[in-house]
C-alpha positions as CSV (number, residue, x, y, z in Angstrom):
1,X,0.0,0.0,0.0
2,X,2.9,2.4,0.9
3,X,4.4,1.6,-2.5
4,X,1.1,2.4,-4.3
5,X,0.8,5.7,-2.5
6,X,4.4,6.6,-3.4
7,X,3.8,5.9,-7.0
8,X,0.4,7.6,-7.1
9,X,1.5,10.8,-5.3
10,X,2.8,12.6,-8.5
11,X,-0.4,11.8,-10.5
12,X,-2.6,13.0,-7.6
13,X,-0.5,16.2,-7.4
14,X,-0.9,16.7,-11.1
15,X,-4.7,16.3,-10.8
16,X,-4.9,18.7,-7.9
17,X,-2.7,21.3,-9.9
18,X,-5.0,20.9,-12.9
19,X,-8.1,21.4,-10.7
20,X,-6.7,24.5,-9.2
21,X,-5.8,26.0,-12.5
22,X,-8.3,28.6,-13.7
23,X,-10.5,27.4,-16.6
24,X,-10.1,29.1,-19.9
25,X,-12.5,31.9,-20.5
26,X,-14.5,31.8,-23.8
27,X,-15.3,35.1,-25.6
28,X,-19.0,34.9,-25.0
29,X,-18.3,34.3,-21.2
30,X,-15.9,37.4,-21.3
31,X,-18.4,39.5,-23.0
32,X,-21.2,38.6,-20.6
33,X,-18.9,39.3,-17.6
34,X,-17.9,42.6,-18.9
35,X,-21.5,43.6,-19.5
36,X,-22.3,42.8,-16.1
37,X,-19.2,43.9,-14.1
38,X,-17.4,46.6,-16.2
39,X,-17.1,49.7,-13.9
40,X,-17.6,52.2,-16.8
41,X,-20.8,50.5,-17.8
42,X,-22.1,50.5,-14.2
43,X,-21.5,54.2,-14.1
44,X,-23.2,54.7,-17.5
45,X,-26.3,52.7,-16.2
46,X,-26.7,55.1,-13.2
47,X,-28.2,57.5,-15.7
48,X,-31.4,55.4,-15.7
49,X,-32.7,56.3,-12.3
50,X,-31.8,59.9,-13.0
51,X,-33.9,59.9,-16.2
52,X,-36.8,58.2,-14.4
53,X,-36.6,60.9,-11.7
54,X,-36.6,63.6,-14.5
55,X,-40.0,62.1,-15.7
56,X,-41.4,62.5,-12.2
57,X,-40.1,66.1,-12.1
58,X,-42.0,66.8,-15.3
59,X,-45.2,65.3,-13.9
60,X,-45.2,68.0,-11.2
61,X,-47.9,70.6,-11.3
62,X,-47.1,74.2,-10.2
63,X,-47.9,74.9,-6.5
64,X,-50.4,77.7,-5.5
65,X,-49.2,81.0,-3.9
66,X,-50.5,81.9,-0.5
67,X,-50.5,85.7,0.3
68,X,-51.4,87.5,3.5
69,X,-51.9,91.3,3.4
70,X,-52.2,94.0,6.1
71,X,-52.7,97.6,5.0
72,X,-54.1,100.9,6.4
73,X,-56.7,101.0,3.6
74,X,-60.0,99.2,3.8
75,X,-60.3,96.4,4.0
76,X,-57.2,96.2,6.1
77,X,-56.6,92.5,5.9
78,X,-56.7,89.9,3.1
79,X,-55.8,86.2,2.8
80,X,-55.6,85.0,-0.9
81,X,-54.6,82.0,-2.9
82,X,-53.4,82.2,-6.5
83,X,-53.6,79.0,-8.6
84,X,-51.4,79.0,-11.8
85,X,-53.1,77.0,-14.7
86,X,-51.0,75.7,-17.5
87,X,-52.6,75.8,-21.0
88,X,-52.1,73.9,-24.2
89,X,-51.1,70.6,-22.5
90,X,-47.6,71.9,-21.4
91,X,-47.4,69.3,-18.6
92,X,-48.1,66.4,-21.0
93,X,-45.4,67.8,-23.3
94,X,-42.9,68.0,-20.6
95,X,-43.5,64.5,-19.5
96,X,-43.2,63.3,-23.2
97,X,-40.0,65.2,-23.5
98,X,-38.5,63.7,-20.3
99,X,-39.5,60.2,-21.6
100,X,-37.9,60.8,-25.0
101,X,-34.7,62.1,-23.1
102,X,-34.7,58.8,-21.2
103,X,-34.9,57.0,-24.5
104,X,-31.9,58.9,-25.7
105,X,-30.1,57.9,-22.5
106,X,-30.9,54.2,-23.3
107,X,-29.4,54.6,-26.7
108,X,-26.2,56.1,-25.3
109,X,-26.0,53.1,-22.8
110,X,-26.5,50.7,-25.8
111,X,-23.6,52.5,-27.5
112,X,-21.5,52.2,-24.4
113,X,-22.2,48.4,-24.2
114,X,-21.3,48.0,-27.8
115,X,-18.0,49.8,-27.2
116,X,-17.3,47.6,-24.3
117,X,-18.0,44.5,-26.4
118,X,-15.5,45.8,-29.0
119,X,-12.8,46.5,-26.3
120,X,-13.4,42.9,-24.7
121,X,-13.1,41.2,-28.2
122,X,-9.8,43.1,-29.0
123,X,-8.4,42.4,-25.5
124,X,-9.6,38.7,-25.5
125,X,-7.8,38.0,-28.7
126,X,-4.7,39.9,-27.7
127,X,-4.4,37.7,-24.8
128,X,-5.1,34.7,-27.0
129,X,-2.3,35.7,-29.3
130,X,0.0,36.4,-26.4
131,X,-0.8,32.8,-25.1
132,X,0.0,31.4,-28.5
133,X,3.3,33.3,-28.5
134,X,4.3,31.7,-25.2
135,X,3.5,28.4,-26.6
136,X,5.7,29.0,-29.7
137,X,8.3,30.4,-27.6
138,X,8.4,27.4,-25.3
139,X,8.5,25.1,-28.3
140,X,11.5,27.1,-29.7
141,X,13.3,26.8,-26.3
142,X,12.7,23.1,-26.3
143,X,14.1,22.8,-29.7
144,X,17.1,25.0,-28.7
145,X,17.6,22.7,-25.8
146,X,17.6,19.6,-28.1
147,X,19.9,21.3,-30.5
148,X,22.4,22.3,-27.7
149,X,22.4,18.6,-26.5
150,X,22.9,17.4,-30.1
151,X,25.8,19.9,-30.6
152,X,27.4,18.8,-27.3
153,X,27.2,15.2,-28.4
154,X,28.8,15.9,-31.7
155,X,31.5,18.0,-30.1
156,X,32.2,15.3,-27.5
157,X,32.5,12.8,-30.3
158,X,34.8,15.1,-32.4
159,X,32.3,15.4,-35.1
160,X,31.8,19.1,-34.8
161,X,34.0,22.0,-33.7
162,X,33.5,23.9,-30.4
163,X,32.0,26.8,-32.4
164,X,28.9,24.9,-33.1
165,X,28.4,24.1,-29.4
166,X,28.9,27.9,-28.5
167,X,26.3,28.8,-31.2
168,X,23.9,26.2,-29.9
169,X,24.3,27.6,-26.4
170,X,23.8,31.2,-27.7
171,X,20.6,30.0,-29.4
172,X,19.4,28.5,-26.2
173,X,20.0,31.7,-24.3
174,X,18.2,33.7,-26.9
175,X,15.3,31.3,-26.9
176,X,15.1,31.8,-23.1
177,X,15.0,35.6,-23.5
178,X,12.3,35.3,-26.1
179,X,10.2,33.0,-23.9
180,X,10.5,35.5,-20.9
181,X,9.4,38.3,-23.2
182,X,6.4,36.4,-24.4
183,X,5.4,35.6,-20.8
184,X,5.6,39.4,-20.0
185,X,3.4,40.2,-22.8
186,X,0.8,37.7,-21.5
187,X,0.8,39.6,-18.1
188,X,0.2,42.9,-20.1
189,X,-2.6,41.4,-22.1
190,X,-4.2,39.8,-19.2
191,X,-4.2,43.0,-17.1
192,X,-5.9,44.9,-19.9
193,X,-8.7,42.2,-20.2
194,X,-9.1,42.1,-16.5
195,X,-9.7,45.7,-16.3
196,X,-12.6,45.4,-18.7
197,X,-14.0,42.4,-16.8
198,X,-13.9,44.3,-13.5
199,X,-11.4,41.8,-12.2
200,X,-8.1,42.6,-10.2
201,X,-5.4,43.3,-12.6
202,X,-3.3,40.4,-11.4
203,X,-6.0,37.9,-11.6
204,X,-4.8,34.6,-13.4
205,X,-7.3,34.9,-16.3
206,X,-6.7,32.5,-19.2
207,X,-8.7,32.6,-22.3
208,X,-9.8,29.6,-24.8
209,X,-10.3,30.6,-28.4
210,X,-9.1,30.3,-31.9
211,X,-7.8,33.3,-34.0
212,X,-10.0,31.9,-36.8
213,X,-13.2,32.4,-34.7
214,X,-16.0,34.6,-36.0
215,X,-18.7,34.4,-38.6
216,X,-18.7,37.1,-41.3
217,X,-22.1,38.2,-42.5
218,X,-22.8,39.2,-46.0
219,X,-22.2,42.8,-46.6
220,X,-25.7,43.7,-47.7
221,X,-27.1,41.9,-44.5
222,X,-24.7,43.8,-42.4
223,X,-25.9,47.1,-43.8
224,X,-29.5,46.3,-43.3
225,X,-28.8,45.2,-39.7
226,X,-26.9,48.3,-39.0
227,X,-29.8,50.6,-40.3
228,X,-32.4,48.4,-38.6
229,X,-30.9,47.9,-35.2
230,X,-27.5,49.4,-35.1
231,X,-26.5,51.5,-32.1
232,X,-25.3,54.5,-34.1
233,X,-28.6,54.8,-36.1
234,X,-30.7,53.9,-33.2
235,X,-29.2,56.8,-31.1
236,X,-29.7,59.2,-34.0
237,X,-33.4,58.2,-34.1
238,X,-33.9,58.6,-30.4
239,X,-32.3,62.0,-30.6
240,X,-34.7,62.9,-33.4
241,X,-37.6,61.7,-31.3
242,X,-36.5,63.8,-28.4
243,X,-36.1,66.9,-30.7
244,X,-39.8,66.4,-31.9
245,X,-40.9,66.5,-28.3
246,X,-39.0,69.7,-27.8
247,X,-40.7,71.2,-30.8
248,X,-44.2,70.1,-29.3
249,X,-43.4,71.8,-26.0
250,X,-42.1,74.9,-27.6
251,X,-45.3,75.2,-29.7
252,X,-47.3,74.8,-26.5
253,X,-45.2,77.5,-24.8
254,X,-46.5,80.0,-27.4
255,X,-49.9,80.0,-25.5
256,X,-49.8,82.0,-22.2
257,X,-50.7,80.4,-18.9
258,X,-53.5,81.6,-16.7
259,X,-53.5,82.4,-13.0
260,X,-56.7,82.3,-11.0
261,X,-56.6,84.1,-7.7
262,X,-59.1,84.5,-4.8
263,X,-59.0,86.2,-1.4
264,X,-60.9,86.7,1.8
265,X,-60.9,90.2,3.0
266,X,-61.6,91.6,6.5
267,X,-62.2,95.0,8.4
268,X,-63.6,97.6,6.1
269,X,-65.2,99.9,8.6
270,X,-68.6,101.4,7.4
271,X,-68.8,98.8,4.6
272,X,-68.4,95.3,5.7
273,X,-66.6,93.2,8.2
274,X,-65.8,90.1,5.9
275,X,-65.7,90.1,2.1
276,X,-64.1,88.6,-0.9
277,X,-62.4,89.3,-4.2
278,X,-61.5,87.2,-7.2
279,X,-59.2,87.7,-10.1
280,X,-57.8,86.2,-13.3
281,X,-54.4,87.2,-15.0
282,X,-52.4,86.1,-17.9
283,X,-49.3,87.3,-19.8
284,X,-50.2,89.3,-22.9
285,X,-48.1,88.5,-26.0
286,X,-47.4,92.0,-27.0
287,X,-43.8,92.0,-27.8
288,X,-43.2,88.3,-28.9
289,X,-45.2,85.1,-29.2
290,X,-42.2,82.8,-28.4
291,X,-42.2,81.6,-32.0
292,X,-38.5,82.2,-32.2
293,X,-38.0,79.3,-29.8
294,X,-40.2,77.0,-31.8
295,X,-38.2,78.0,-35.0
296,X,-34.9,77.2,-33.3
297,X,-36.1,73.8,-32.3
298,X,-37.4,73.0,-35.8
299,X,-34.1,74.0,-37.3
300,X,-32.2,71.7,-34.8
301,X,-34.5,68.9,-36.0
302,X,-33.7,69.6,-39.5
303,X,-29.9,69.3,-38.6
304,X,-30.5,66.0,-36.7
305,X,-32.2,64.6,-39.8
306,X,-29.3,65.5,-41.9
307,X,-26.8,64.1,-39.4
308,X,-28.8,60.8,-39.5
309,X,-28.5,60.5,-43.2
310,X,-24.7,61.3,-43.0
311,X,-24.4,58.6,-40.3
312,X,-26.2,56.0,-42.4
313,X,-23.8,56.8,-45.4
314,X,-20.6,56.7,-43.2
315,X,-21.8,53.4,-41.9
316,X,-22.4,51.9,-45.3
317,X,-18.8,52.9,-46.3
318,X,-17.3,51.6,-43.0
319,X,-19.1,48.2,-43.4
320,X,-17.9,47.8,-46.9
321,X,-14.4,48.5,-46.0
322,X,-14.4,46.4,-42.8
323,X,-16.0,43.4,-44.3
324,X,-13.5,43.3,-47.2
325,X,-10.6,43.7,-44.9
326,X,-11.9,41.0,-42.5
327,X,-12.6,38.6,-45.4
328,X,-9.1,39.1,-46.8
329,X,-7.3,38.8,-43.5
330,X,-9.3,35.6,-42.6
331,X,-8.2,34.0,-45.8
332,X,-4.6,34.9,-45.1
333,X,-4.7,33.4,-41.6
334,X,-6.4,30.2,-42.8
335,X,-3.7,29.9,-45.4
336,X,-1.0,30.2,-42.7
337,X,-2.7,27.8,-40.4
338,X,-3.7,25.1,-42.9
339,X,-0.9,25.2,-45.5
340,X,2.1,27.3,-44.5
341,X,2.6,26.3,-41.0
342,X,2.2,22.4,-41.4
343,X,4.9,22.6,-44.1
344,X,7.1,24.8,-41.9
345,X,6.8,22.2,-39.1
346,X,7.9,19.5,-41.5
347,X,10.9,21.6,-42.7
348,X,11.9,22.2,-39.2
349,X,11.7,18.6,-38.1
350,X,13.7,17.6,-41.3
351,X,16.4,20.3,-40.5
352,X,16.7,19.0,-37.0
353,X,17.0,15.4,-38.0
354,X,19.5,16.3,-40.7
355,X,21.7,18.1,-38.2
356,X,21.6,15.2,-35.7
357,X,22.6,12.7,-38.4
358,X,25.4,15.1,-39.5
359,X,24.0,15.8,-43.0
360,X,23.9,19.5,-42.5
361,X,25.7,22.2,-40.5
362,X,24.3,24.0,-37.4
363,X,24.2,27.3,-39.4
364,X,21.8,25.8,-41.9
365,X,19.6,24.5,-39.3
366,X,19.6,27.8,-37.4
367,X,18.6,29.5,-40.7
368,X,15.8,27.1,-41.2
369,X,14.4,27.5,-37.7
370,X,14.6,31.3,-37.9
371,X,12.6,31.1,-41.1
372,X,9.9,28.9,-39.6
373,X,9.8,31.0,-36.4
374,X,9.2,34.1,-38.5
375,X,6.3,32.3,-40.3
376,X,4.7,31.4,-37.0
377,X,5.1,35.0,-35.8
378,X,3.4,36.2,-39.1
379,X,0.6,33.6,-38.7
380,X,-0.2,34.9,-35.1
381,X,-0.1,38.5,-36.3
382,X,-2.4,37.6,-39.2
383,X,-4.9,35.9,-36.9
384,X,-4.9,39.0,-34.6
385,X,-5.3,41.3,-37.6
386,X,-8.3,39.3,-38.6
387,X,-9.9,39.6,-35.2
388,X,-9.3,43.2,-34.9
389,X,-11.0,43.4,-38.5
390,X,-13.9,41.6,-37.1
391,X,-14.1,44.0,-34.2
392,X,-14.0,46.9,-36.7
393,X,-16.9,45.3,-38.6
394,X,-18.9,44.8,-35.4
395,X,-18.2,48.4,-34.5
396,X,-19.4,49.6,-37.9
397,X,-22.6,47.7,-37.8
398,X,-23.3,48.8,-34.3
399,X,-24.8,45.4,-33.3
400,X,-23.2,42.2,-32.0
401,X,-22.0,39.7,-34.6
402,X,-23.0,36.0,-34.4
């Protein structure tokens, strides 16, 4: 039993370490967490109760004025109330405007959420690419270790000069430096993603994804979706609706309000002891009818309509450009992944075997390894460029991609 426990201890430790390691985060999980925990989004959503309170403010009616008078003239005392009365449905228009402003706020929150999705996608695949670079750097260091061992064996046997051993040791040291640099870039990329997720900067976040992920919609479908449900067009429409409510309120303001007043009077010697008086007042539109304010709001609506049309045209151009770039970069990355890198791996293995068997020199092997390493770096860069192009397309559409 003791022997079994001793033999099983390494396996149990490996299982415990695997269980303790953080599970890889998918893109959908990262986006969902960011939409729930991102500090900037939380702050933006605090505008909702403010907008709701603004609607309650718009529903308020004007309070009456209470007046108490004491004079030397008869009647000497008076207690009165004045009730302001709004005309032309001003209160209803104020409420409609407040609700439209709340709708504009919702559009701004939706735009902030889309921006957060865009940032998360870029940070997610930046970390994914950084993790890939660590894997490639570790593989290169392993190859450098094997090469150094082979060079030592050949040197010890007298089949190779000491120069080859020194070159192999130099390559191993350089591979170690590159692996350390790749690990440092993972820390930077992880901190950037953690900030978006609302996690501590040093949280051990790992991601699971492929740089080829993502479905590209047809360009015409993307344009229709952007116009129908895109954040930019939706926000423009909400602002136009709010401006229409401003025009309706401005037109109602052209009609003067009425104030009804009444008072109880007291102490008019020789005439009466208790009496009363009533009154009605309104502002006379002698110098202006407030039509200039209405005209200003109408001109603002015309401007917003023109801005919406400009936004639609800008989105069309951005979608066409982003879709073309994303399609091209996807093709490039897939060619690296499916054609170029498998052949590069084969060439690298053949170069290593040829050096071990003494068929080629160490310099030829180093040149081959450097060329294949450059191809791997370019493949990772191509995949990251593709994901950034997908993020550009999603931002141009203004709505999440599948």
